[in-house]
N, C-alpha and C positions, 0 to 999 in steps of 0.2 A: 560356801556351799559344802556340806558334808559329803565327802567322796568315799567310795568303797576302797578297802585296803587291798592292794595288789599282793598276791602270793606267788606269782609266776617267777621262778628263779631265773629263767632266761631273760626276762625283762629286767629284773632287779640286778642282774649281773652286767648290765650295760653301763658304760660311763655316761654321766650327765653332761649336758651342754651348758655353757655359760648363760646365766639369766640376764635379762635386760629389763629396763623399766616397764616394758610391755608385759612382764611376768609378775607384776605386783599382785595380781589377782590370785596367783598360785599361793602366795603367802597368806592371803585371806582364807583360801580354801584349806590350807594346812592348819590355820588357827581354828577354824570350825571343826575340822576332822579330829584334831587333837582334843578339843573340848568334848567331843562326843565319845572319845575313847580314853578319857582321863584316868579312869579306874585301873587301866592296864597299860598305860603308855605315858612316857615322860618326854618324848621327842619324836620327830618324824622328819623324813626327807621327802622331797617332791616325788621321787620315783615310787614311793609307797602309795601314792594316790594316782599313779599312772602318768606322771609328767616327768620327762627326762630333762629337768633343768636343775641347776645348782642352787637349790633353795632348801633350807632346813628350818625347823622350829624346835626350840628347846624350852622346857619348863624350868624356870629358875626357882620355882616354889611360889614366889610372890607375883610373878609375871611370866608370860610366854614371850619369847623373843624370836622374831623371824630374822634369819640371816641369809642374805643374797650373796652368792659367790664367796663363801667363806674360804680362807686360805690359812693353813697352819704355818706360823712364822717361827715358832720355837716350841720345844718340848723337853722335859727332863723328868727324872725319877720314874723309870719304867716299873711296872708291876703286872702280875697276871690277874686277869679278871674273867669272870664267867657271866655271859650276857644272854638275854633272850631278845626276841624281836617280834613285834606284832605281825610282821609279814611271814614269820617262820615258826615252826613248832620246835619246842625244846630250847636248850641253851648250848652255847659253845664257848670254849676258852679262847682268849685273845690277850695280846699285850696292849696295855694302855699306859699313859703317862700321867703322873700325878699333877703336873703343872703344864699348862699350854698357853701360848699367846696366839691369837688369831686376828685376822683383819677381814672385814666383811662390809657390805652395804646394808643399811637399815631401810625401813619402809619409806623414808623420805629420800632414799638413794644417796644418803650421806655416808662417807667412809667412816667406819668405826675400827678401833684397835683396842682389844681387851685381853686381859689375862684372866684365866679361870683355873681353878684347882679342884681336886677331889671329885665328888659325884658329878658335878656340873661338867667338869672337863671330860669325864668319861662319857657322858651322854653326847656331848659335842663330837667327840672322836668317833663314836658309833655312827652318828648321823652323817658325818663327813665321809666315813667309809662307804656308805650307801652311794654317795655322789661319784665315787670311783668304781662302783660296781662290785665292791667287796661285800660279800654276804657273810654276816656274823650272826 
């Protein structure tokens, strides 16, 4: 289901709760909502569609990947980035890391461990900030 984008900074500023298998539909809603906003969005967190659960979706270019309960395990090579957000107007500066390693559950609730770098790593970090209530 395509959901409206939340722009309420008080809601977005709250930490998200762990996702469970009962939250698999949140991933499907994120997939539909990202597809509907593809021309201006490359990733989303569940709180952007009004759900305070630890779920994100990231466009890898060739596929969209939903990640449940993503955790950052390692990071290196910090750099300054300027980012925008579908939920907010304008752009903001932030520190990102060129290389990250994360662990998450996929749509089959299987644990995955992946390394990402560059643009994809930046998107993941932005969406994971949403889960912590960090507004960028």
